[in-house]
PDB file of N, CA, C and O in Angstrom:
ATOM      1  N   MET A   1       7.576 -11.662  12.002  1.00  0.00           N
ATOM      2  CA  MET A   1       7.241 -10.291  11.663  1.00  0.00           C
ATOM      3  C   MET A   1       7.951  -9.370  12.653  1.00  0.00           C
ATOM      4  O   MET A   1       8.129  -9.720  13.820  1.00  0.00           O
ATOM      5  N   ASN A   2       8.349  -8.210  12.186  1.00  0.00           N
ATOM      6  CA  ASN A   2       9.023  -7.265  13.067  1.00  0.00           C
ATOM      7  C   ASN A   2       8.010  -6.470  13.882  1.00  0.00           C
ATOM      8  O   ASN A   2       6.815  -6.764  13.862  1.00  0.00           O
ATOM      9  N   THR A   3       8.491  -5.478  14.586  1.00  0.00           N
ATOM     10  CA  THR A   3       7.605  -4.675  15.441  1.00  0.00           C
ATOM     11  C   THR A   3       7.101  -3.436  14.715  1.00  0.00           C
ATOM     12  O   THR A   3       6.769  -2.437  15.352  1.00  0.00           O
ATOM     13  N   ASP A   4       7.043  -3.490  13.407  1.00  0.00           N
ATOM     14  CA  ASP A   4       6.557  -2.380  12.590  1.00  0.00           C
ATOM     15  C   ASP A   4       5.100  -2.069  12.928  1.00  0.00           C
ATOM     16  O   ASP A   4       4.353  -2.943  13.366  1.00  0.00           O
ATOM     17  N   THR A   5       4.715  -0.833  12.722  1.00  0.00           N
ATOM     18  CA  THR A   5       3.353  -0.391  12.998  1.00  0.00           C
ATOM     19  C   THR A   5       2.383  -0.915  11.945  1.00  0.00           C
ATOM     20  O   THR A   5       2.654  -0.850  10.746  1.00  0.00           O
ATOM     21  N   LEU A   6       1.262  -1.429  12.407  1.00  0.00           N
ATOM     22  CA  LEU A   6       0.196  -1.886  11.515  1.00  0.00           C
ATOM     23  C   LEU A   6      -0.841  -0.776  11.380  1.00  0.00           C
ATOM     24  O   LEU A   6      -1.237  -0.148  12.362  1.00  0.00           O
ATOM     25  N   LEU A   7      -1.274  -0.548  10.134  1.00  0.00           N
ATOM     26  CA  LEU A   7      -2.274   0.489   9.865  1.00  0.00           C
ATOM     27  C   LEU A   7      -3.549  -0.137   9.323  1.00  0.00           C
ATOM     28  O   LEU A   7      -3.510  -1.147   8.621  1.00  0.00           O
ATOM     29  N   THR A   8      -4.668   0.467   9.655  1.00  0.00           N
ATOM     30  CA  THR A   8      -5.942   0.083   9.055  1.00  0.00           C
ATOM     31  C   THR A   8      -5.952   0.541   7.599  1.00  0.00           C
ATOM     32  O   THR A   8      -5.061   1.270   7.165  1.00  0.00           O
ATOM     33  N   VAL A   9      -6.953   0.115   6.858  1.00  0.00           N
ATOM     34  CA  VAL A   9      -7.086   0.537   5.463  1.00  0.00           C
ATOM     35  C   VAL A   9      -7.199   2.063   5.400  1.00  0.00           C
ATOM     36  O   VAL A   9      -6.569   2.696   4.554  1.00  0.00           O
ATOM     37  N   GLU A  10      -7.986   2.641   6.276  1.00  0.00           N
ATOM     38  CA  GLU A  10      -8.170   4.088   6.292  1.00  0.00           C
ATOM     39  C   GLU A  10      -6.852   4.805   6.567  1.00  0.00           C
ATOM     40  O   GLU A  10      -6.513   5.778   5.894  1.00  0.00           O
ATOM     41  N   ASP A  11      -6.113   4.316   7.562  1.00  0.00           N
ATOM     42  CA  ASP A  11      -4.843   4.939   7.920  1.00  0.00           C
ATOM     43  C   ASP A  11      -3.791   4.745   6.832  1.00  0.00           C
ATOM     44  O   ASP A  11      -2.995   5.646   6.567  1.00  0.00           O
ATOM     45  N   ALA A  12      -3.787   3.570   6.203  1.00  0.00           N
ATOM     46  CA  ALA A  12      -2.837   3.306   5.116  1.00  0.00           C
ATOM     47  C   ALA A  12      -3.119   4.218   3.925  1.00  0.00           C
ATOM     48  O   ALA A  12      -2.193   4.755   3.318  1.00  0.00           O
ATOM     49  N   ALA A  13      -4.380   4.390   3.596  1.00  0.00           N
ATOM     50  CA  ALA A  13      -4.750   5.282   2.500  1.00  0.00           C
ATOM     51  C   ALA A  13      -4.318   6.712   2.821  1.00  0.00           C
ATOM     52  O   ALA A  13      -3.796   7.412   1.953  1.00  0.00           O
ATOM     53  N   SER A  14      -4.527   7.135   4.030  1.00  0.00           N
ATOM     54  CA  SER A  14      -4.107   8.469   4.451  1.00  0.00           C
ATOM     55  C   SER A  14      -2.590   8.602   4.377  1.00  0.00           C
ATOM     56  O   SER A  14      -2.078   9.632   3.939  1.00  0.00           O
ATOM     57  N   HIS A  15      -1.875   7.578   4.798  1.00  0.00           N
ATOM     58  CA  HIS A  15      -0.407   7.571   4.762  1.00  0.00           C
ATOM     59  C   HIS A  15       0.097   7.740   3.333  1.00  0.00           C
ATOM     60  O   HIS A  15       1.078   8.447   3.099  1.00  0.00           O
ATOM     61  N   LEU A  16      -0.570   7.093   2.377  1.00  0.00           N
ATOM     62  CA  LEU A  16      -0.181   7.176   0.968  1.00  0.00           C
ATOM     63  C   LEU A  16      -0.783   8.381   0.253  1.00  0.00           C
ATOM     64  O   LEU A  16      -0.454   8.650  -0.902  1.00  0.00           O
ATOM     65  N   LYS A  17      -1.662   9.103   0.937  1.00  0.00           N
ATOM     66  CA  LYS A  17      -2.349  10.266   0.364  1.00  0.00           C
ATOM     67  C   LYS A  17      -3.216   9.876  -0.835  1.00  0.00           C
ATOM     68  O   LYS A  17      -3.236  10.563  -1.857  1.00  0.00           O
ATOM     69  N   ILE A  18      -3.933   8.754  -0.684  1.00  0.00           N
ATOM     70  CA  ILE A  18      -4.882   8.294  -1.702  1.00  0.00           C
ATOM     71  C   ILE A  18      -6.199   7.989  -1.006  1.00  0.00           C
ATOM     72  O   ILE A  18      -6.271   7.977   0.223  1.00  0.00           O
ATOM     73  N   SER A  19      -7.230   7.745  -1.784  1.00  0.00           N
ATOM     74  CA  SER A  19      -8.527   7.430  -1.184  1.00  0.00           C
ATOM     75  C   SER A  19      -8.571   5.964  -0.739  1.00  0.00           C
ATOM     76  O   SER A  19      -7.850   5.111  -1.259  1.00  0.00           O
ATOM     77  N   LYS A  20      -9.419   5.711   0.215  1.00  0.00           N
ATOM     78  CA  LYS A  20      -9.646   4.342   0.691  1.00  0.00           C
ATOM     79  C   LYS A  20     -10.169   3.481  -0.453  1.00  0.00           C
ATOM     80  O   LYS A  20      -9.795   2.315  -0.579  1.00  0.00           O
ATOM     81  N   HIS A  21     -11.024   4.050  -1.276  1.00  0.00           N
ATOM     82  CA  HIS A  21     -11.589   3.334  -2.420  1.00  0.00           C
ATOM     83  C   HIS A  21     -10.479   2.871  -3.369  1.00  0.00           C
ATOM     84  O   HIS A  21     -10.490   1.729  -3.827  1.00  0.00           O
ATOM     85  N   THR A  22      -9.534   3.746  -3.660  1.00  0.00           N
ATOM     86  CA  THR A  22      -8.422   3.389  -4.552  1.00  0.00           C
ATOM     87  C   THR A  22      -7.591   2.275  -3.946  1.00  0.00           C
ATOM     88  O   THR A  22      -7.237   1.325  -4.645  1.00  0.00           O
ATOM     89  N   LEU A  23      -7.273   2.367  -2.672  1.00  0.00           N
ATOM     90  CA  LEU A  23      -6.477   1.332  -2.012  1.00  0.00           C
ATOM     91  C   LEU A  23      -7.212  -0.007  -2.032  1.00  0.00           C
ATOM     92  O   LEU A  23      -6.594  -1.044  -2.271  1.00  0.00           O
ATOM     93  N   ASN A  24      -8.507   0.003  -1.787  1.00  0.00           N
ATOM     94  CA  ASN A  24      -9.291  -1.239  -1.838  1.00  0.00           C
ATOM     95  C   ASN A  24      -9.293  -1.834  -3.247  1.00  0.00           C
ATOM     96  O   ASN A  24      -9.153  -3.046  -3.413  1.00  0.00           O
ATOM     97  N   ARG A  25      -9.450  -0.987  -4.250  1.00  0.00           N
ATOM     98  CA  ARG A  25      -9.449  -1.462  -5.640  1.00  0.00           C
ATOM     99  C   ARG A  25      -8.089  -2.052  -6.000  1.00  0.00           C
ATOM    100  O   ARG A  25      -8.015  -3.109  -6.627  1.00  0.00           O
ATOM    101  N   TRP A  26      -7.015  -1.374  -5.607  1.00  0.00           N
ATOM    102  CA  TRP A  26      -5.668  -1.876  -5.885  1.00  0.00           C
ATOM    103  C   TRP A  26      -5.419  -3.218  -5.198  1.00  0.00           C
ATOM    104  O   TRP A  26      -4.718  -4.070  -5.743  1.00  0.00           O
ATOM    105  N   ARG A  27      -5.985  -3.413  -4.011  1.00  0.00           N
ATOM    106  CA  ARG A  27      -5.806  -4.676  -3.310  1.00  0.00           C
ATOM    107  C   ARG A  27      -6.487  -5.804  -4.084  1.00  0.00           C
ATOM    108  O   ARG A  27      -5.945  -6.906  -4.174  1.00  0.00           O
ATOM    109  N   VAL A  28      -7.654  -5.541  -4.634  1.00  0.00           N
ATOM    110  CA  VAL A  28      -8.398  -6.539  -5.397  1.00  0.00           C
ATOM    111  C   VAL A  28      -7.683  -6.879  -6.703  1.00  0.00           C
ATOM    112  O   VAL A  28      -7.630  -8.042  -7.102  1.00  0.00           O
ATOM    113  N   THR A  29      -7.135  -5.867  -7.364  1.00  0.00           N
ATOM    114  CA  THR A  29      -6.487  -6.085  -8.659  1.00  0.00           C
ATOM    115  C   THR A  29      -5.026  -6.490  -8.545  1.00  0.00           C
ATOM    116  O   THR A  29      -4.412  -6.873  -9.541  1.00  0.00           O
ATOM    117  N   GLY A  30      -4.462  -6.411  -7.349  1.00  0.00           N
ATOM    118  CA  GLY A  30      -3.060  -6.773  -7.156  1.00  0.00           C
ATOM    119  C   GLY A  30      -2.088  -5.651  -7.467  1.00  0.00           C
ATOM    120  O   GLY A  30      -0.879  -5.878  -7.495  1.00  0.00           O
ATOM    121  N   GLU A  31      -2.587  -4.450  -7.700  1.00  0.00           N
ATOM    122  CA  GLU A  31      -1.733  -3.307  -8.023  1.00  0.00           C
ATOM    123  C   GLU A  31      -1.156  -2.618  -6.791  1.00  0.00           C
ATOM    124  O   GLU A  31      -0.170  -1.888  -6.893  1.00  0.00           O
ATOM    125  N   GLY A  32      -1.747  -2.841  -5.660  1.00  0.00           N
ATOM    126  CA  GLY A  32      -1.396  -2.088  -4.464  1.00  0.00           C
ATOM    127  C   GLY A  32      -0.279  -2.689  -3.648  1.00  0.00           C
ATOM    128  O   GLY A  32       0.334  -3.685  -4.033  1.00  0.00           O
ATOM    129  N   PRO A  33      -0.026  -2.065  -2.512  1.00  0.00           N
ATOM    130  CA  PRO A  33       1.039  -2.539  -1.624  1.00  0.00           C
ATOM    131  C   PRO A  33       0.652  -3.852  -0.952  1.00  0.00           C
ATOM    132  O   PRO A  33      -0.528  -4.194  -0.876  1.00  0.00           O
ATOM    133  N   PRO A  34       1.657  -4.588  -0.465  1.00  0.00           N
ATOM    134  CA  PRO A  34       1.366  -5.832   0.243  1.00  0.00           C
ATOM    135  C   PRO A  34       0.562  -5.553   1.515  1.00  0.00           C
ATOM    136  O   PRO A  34       0.701  -4.498   2.135  1.00  0.00           O
ATOM    137  N   PHE A  35      -0.268  -6.508   1.885  1.00  0.00           N
ATOM    138  CA  PHE A  35      -1.135  -6.333   3.051  1.00  0.00           C
ATOM    139  C   PHE A  35      -1.180  -7.623   3.857  1.00  0.00           C
ATOM    140  O   PHE A  35      -0.749  -8.681   3.399  1.00  0.00           O
ATOM    141  N   ILE A  36      -1.708  -7.508   5.060  1.00  0.00           N
ATOM    142  CA  ILE A  36      -1.897  -8.660   5.945  1.00  0.00           C
ATOM    143  C   ILE A  36      -3.392  -8.850   6.106  1.00  0.00           C
ATOM    144  O   ILE A  36      -4.122  -7.899   6.387  1.00  0.00           O
ATOM    145  N   LYS A  37      -3.845 -10.078   5.928  1.00  0.00           N
ATOM    146  CA  LYS A  37      -5.269 -10.371   6.060  1.00  0.00           C
ATOM    147  C   LYS A  37      -5.457 -11.309   7.251  1.00  0.00           C
ATOM    148  O   LYS A  37      -5.049 -12.470   7.208  1.00  0.00           O
ATOM    149  N   TYR A  38      -6.074 -10.798   8.308  1.00  0.00           N
ATOM    150  CA  TYR A  38      -6.316 -11.580   9.508  1.00  0.00           C
ATOM    151  C   TYR A  38      -7.647 -12.315   9.468  1.00  0.00           C
ATOM    152  O   TYR A  38      -7.841 -13.295  10.188  1.00  0.00           O
ATOM    153  N   GLY A  39      -8.547 -11.853   8.645  1.00  0.00           N
ATOM    154  CA  GLY A  39      -9.863 -12.465   8.554  1.00  0.00           C
ATOM    155  C   GLY A  39     -10.599 -11.902   7.358  1.00  0.00           C
ATOM    156  O   GLY A  39     -10.029 -11.136   6.582  1.00  0.00           O
ATOM    157  N   PRO A  40     -11.870 -12.275   7.197  1.00  0.00           N
ATOM    158  CA  PRO A  40     -12.625 -11.839   6.016  1.00  0.00           C
ATOM    159  C   PRO A  40     -12.647 -10.324   5.830  1.00  0.00           C
ATOM    160  O   PRO A  40     -12.638  -9.845   4.696  1.00  0.00           O
ATOM    161  N   ARG A  41     -12.676  -9.580   6.902  1.00  0.00           N
ATOM    162  CA  ARG A  41     -12.780  -8.122   6.801  1.00  0.00           C
ATOM    163  C   ARG A  41     -11.688  -7.384   7.566  1.00  0.00           C
ATOM    164  O   ARG A  41     -11.769  -6.169   7.744  1.00  0.00           O
ATOM    165  N   LEU A  42     -10.681  -8.098   8.013  1.00  0.00           N
ATOM    166  CA  LEU A  42      -9.641  -7.472   8.831  1.00  0.00           C
ATOM    167  C   LEU A  42      -8.334  -7.418   8.051  1.00  0.00           C
ATOM    168  O   LEU A  42      -7.582  -8.391   8.000  1.00  0.00           O
ATOM    169  N   ILE A  43      -8.079  -6.262   7.444  1.00  0.00           N
ATOM    170  CA  ILE A  43      -6.907  -6.027   6.611  1.00  0.00           C
ATOM    171  C   ILE A  43      -6.027  -4.996   7.311  1.00  0.00           C
ATOM    172  O   ILE A  43      -6.524  -4.004   7.843  1.00  0.00           O
ATOM    173  N   ARG A  44      -4.714  -5.238   7.306  1.00  0.00           N
ATOM    174  CA  ARG A  44      -3.759  -4.289   7.877  1.00  0.00           C
ATOM    175  C   ARG A  44      -2.573  -4.141   6.940  1.00  0.00           C
ATOM    176  O   ARG A  44      -2.278  -5.031   6.142  1.00  0.00           O
ATOM    177  N   TYR A  45      -1.901  -3.010   7.048  1.00  0.00           N
ATOM    178  CA  TYR A  45      -0.725  -2.698   6.238  1.00  0.00           C
ATOM    179  C   TYR A  45       0.422  -2.326   7.159  1.00  0.00           C
ATOM    180  O   TYR A  45       0.234  -1.593   8.131  1.00  0.00           O
ATOM    181  N   LEU A  46       1.614  -2.831   6.855  1.00  0.00           N
ATOM    182  CA  LEU A  46       2.811  -2.429   7.578  1.00  0.00           C
ATOM    183  C   LEU A  46       3.316  -1.111   7.007  1.00  0.00           C
ATOM    184  O   LEU A  46       3.381  -0.942   5.790  1.00  0.00           O
ATOM    185  N   VAL A  47       3.670  -0.185   7.876  1.00  0.00           N
ATOM    186  CA  VAL A  47       4.150   1.124   7.434  1.00  0.00           C
ATOM    187  C   VAL A  47       5.379   0.966   6.546  1.00  0.00           C
ATOM    188  O   VAL A  47       5.471   1.622   5.508  1.00  0.00           O
ATOM    189  N   THR A  48       6.318   0.117   6.927  1.00  0.00           N
ATOM    190  CA  THR A  48       7.531  -0.043   6.113  1.00  0.00           C
ATOM    191  C   THR A  48       7.204  -0.624   4.744  1.00  0.00           C
ATOM    192  O   THR A  48       7.843  -0.256   3.759  1.00  0.00           O
ATOM    193  N   ALA A  49       6.230  -1.519   4.656  1.00  0.00           N
ATOM    194  CA  ALA A  49       5.835  -2.091   3.366  1.00  0.00           C
ATOM    195  C   ALA A  49       5.213  -1.017   2.472  1.00  0.00           C
ATOM    196  O   ALA A  49       5.454  -0.994   1.265  1.00  0.00           O
ATOM    197  N   LEU A  50       4.418  -0.136   3.062  1.00  0.00           N
ATOM    198  CA  LEU A  50       3.831   0.966   2.297  1.00  0.00           C
ATOM    199  C   LEU A  50       4.916   1.888   1.755  1.00  0.00           C
ATOM    200  O   LEU A  50       4.883   2.289   0.592  1.00  0.00           O
ATOM    201  N   ASP A  51       5.880   2.219   2.615  1.00  0.00           N
ATOM    202  CA  ASP A  51       6.955   3.125   2.210  1.00  0.00           C
ATOM    203  C   ASP A  51       7.837   2.498   1.132  1.00  0.00           C
ATOM    204  O   ASP A  51       8.233   3.176   0.184  1.00  0.00           O
ATOM    205  N   GLU A  52       8.146   1.214   1.272  1.00  0.00           N
ATOM    206  CA  GLU A  52       8.954   0.518   0.266  1.00  0.00           C
ATOM    207  C   GLU A  52       8.207   0.440  -1.062  1.00  0.00           C
ATOM    208  O   GLU A  52       8.795   0.657  -2.121  1.00  0.00           O
ATOM    209  N   TRP A  53       6.928   0.136  -1.007  1.00  0.00           N
ATOM    210  CA  TRP A  53       6.104   0.048  -2.210  1.00  0.00           C
ATOM    211  C   TRP A  53       6.064   1.395  -2.932  1.00  0.00           C
ATOM    212  O   TRP A  53       6.186   1.451  -4.155  1.00  0.00           O
ATOM    213  N   ALA A  54       5.895   2.471  -2.177  1.00  0.00           N
ATOM    214  CA  ALA A  54       5.864   3.807  -2.769  1.00  0.00           C
ATOM    215  C   ALA A  54       7.232   4.168  -3.348  1.00  0.00           C
ATOM    216  O   ALA A  54       7.314   4.768  -4.420  1.00  0.00           O
ATOM    217  N   GLN A  55       8.283   3.812  -2.658  1.00  0.00           N
ATOM    218  CA  GLN A  55       9.645   4.118  -3.124  1.00  0.00           C
ATOM    219  C   GLN A  55       9.935   3.444  -4.463  1.00  0.00           C
ATOM    220  O   GLN A  55      10.611   4.018  -5.318  1.00  0.00           O
ATOM    221  N   GLU A  56       9.424   2.224  -4.645  1.00  0.00           N
ATOM    222  CA  GLU A  56       9.623   1.500  -5.900  1.00  0.00           C
ATOM    223  C   GLU A  56       8.937   2.192  -7.076  1.00  0.00           C
ATOM    224  O   GLU A  56       9.250   1.904  -8.231  1.00  0.00           O
ATOM    225  N   ARG A  57       8.021   3.086  -6.795  1.00  0.00           N
ATOM    226  CA  ARG A  57       7.274   3.778  -7.838  1.00  0.00           C
ATOM    227  C   ARG A  57       7.757   5.208  -8.060  1.00  0.00           C
ATOM    228  O   ARG A  57       7.058   6.015  -8.672  1.00  0.00           O
ATOM    229  N   MET A  58       8.940   5.516  -7.568  1.00  0.00           N
ATOM    230  CA  MET A  58       9.496   6.849  -7.734  1.00  0.00           C
ATOM    231  C   MET A  58      10.318   6.898  -9.027  1.00  0.00           C
ATOM    232  O   MET A  58      11.190   6.056  -9.247  1.00  0.00           O
ATOM    233  N   PHE A  59      10.039   7.871  -9.862  1.00  0.00           N
ATOM    234  CA  PHE A  59      10.697   8.010 -11.160  1.00  0.00           C
ATOM    235  C   PHE A  59      11.263   9.415 -11.311  1.00  0.00           C
ATOM    236  O   PHE A  59      10.759  10.367 -10.715  1.00  0.00           O
ATOM    237  N   ALA A  60      12.306   9.531 -12.108  1.00  0.00           N
ATOM    238  CA  ALA A  60      12.907  10.839 -12.400  1.00  0.00           C
ATOM    239  C   ALA A  60      12.223  11.499 -13.589  1.00  0.00           C
ATOM    240  O   ALA A  60      12.193  12.725 -13.695  1.00  0.00           O
ATOM    241  N   ASN A  61      11.667  10.672 -14.492  1.00  0.00           N
ATOM    242  CA  ASN A  61      10.968  11.214 -15.654  1.00  0.00           C
ATOM    243  C   ASN A  61      10.003  10.165 -16.201  1.00  0.00           C
ATOM    244  O   ASN A  61      10.063   8.997 -15.816  1.00  0.00           O
ATOM    245  N   THR A  62       9.125  10.584 -17.089  1.00  0.00           N
ATOM    246  CA  THR A  62       8.063   9.697 -17.572  1.00  0.00           C
ATOM    247  C   THR A  62       8.559   8.578 -18.470  1.00  0.00           C
ATOM    248  O   THR A  62       7.855   7.584 -18.645  1.00  0.00           O
ATOM    249  N   SER A  63       9.734   8.704 -19.035  1.00  0.00           N
ATOM    250  CA  SER A  63      10.245   7.628 -19.910  1.00  0.00           C
ATOM    251  C   SER A  63      10.660   6.398 -19.110  1.00  0.00           C
ATOM    252  O   SER A  63      10.909   5.347 -19.701  1.00  0.00           O
ATOM    253  N   GLN A  64      10.739   6.493 -17.807  1.00  0.00           N
ATOM    254  CA  GLN A  64      11.121   5.357 -16.958  1.00  0.00           C
ATOM    255  C   GLN A  64       9.949   4.446 -16.611  1.00  0.00           C
ATOM    256  O   GLN A  64      10.172   3.357 -16.081  1.00  0.00           O
ATOM    257  N   TYR A  65       8.713   4.844 -16.887  1.00  0.00           N
ATOM    258  CA  TYR A  65       7.530   4.075 -16.491  1.00  0.00           C
ATOM    259  C   TYR A  65       7.531   2.649 -16.998  1.00  0.00           C
ATOM    260  O   TYR A  65       7.190   1.734 -16.248  1.00  0.00           O
ATOM    261  N   GLY A  66       7.905   2.431 -18.251  1.00  0.00           N
ATOM    262  CA  GLY A  66       7.802   1.113 -18.864  1.00  0.00           C
ATOM    263  C   GLY A  66       8.868   0.130 -18.453  1.00  0.00           C
ATOM    264  O   GLY A  66       8.826  -1.021 -18.887  1.00  0.00           O
ATOM    265  N   ARG A  67       9.805   0.522 -17.653  1.00  0.00           N
ATOM    266  CA  ARG A  67      10.912  -0.369 -17.273  1.00  0.00           C
ATOM    267  C   ARG A  67      10.576  -1.257 -16.116  1.00  0.00           C
ATOM    268  O   ARG A  67      11.410  -2.057 -15.689  1.00  0.00           O
TER     269      ARG A  67
END
């Protein structure tokens, strides 16, 4: 692993400008960004992984969604 910054769930949600609840739901359903699980309740997110995940969801128009 690189020396990228690790964020808590709260900080990752803030970074993405979404609610903690949404990020938790996305993690359960597999819709969200990749995460690191250190234990039963210890979840962290790499800043670069969050940014890459968000970048993959950038579209120029709505007709690109289905691709």
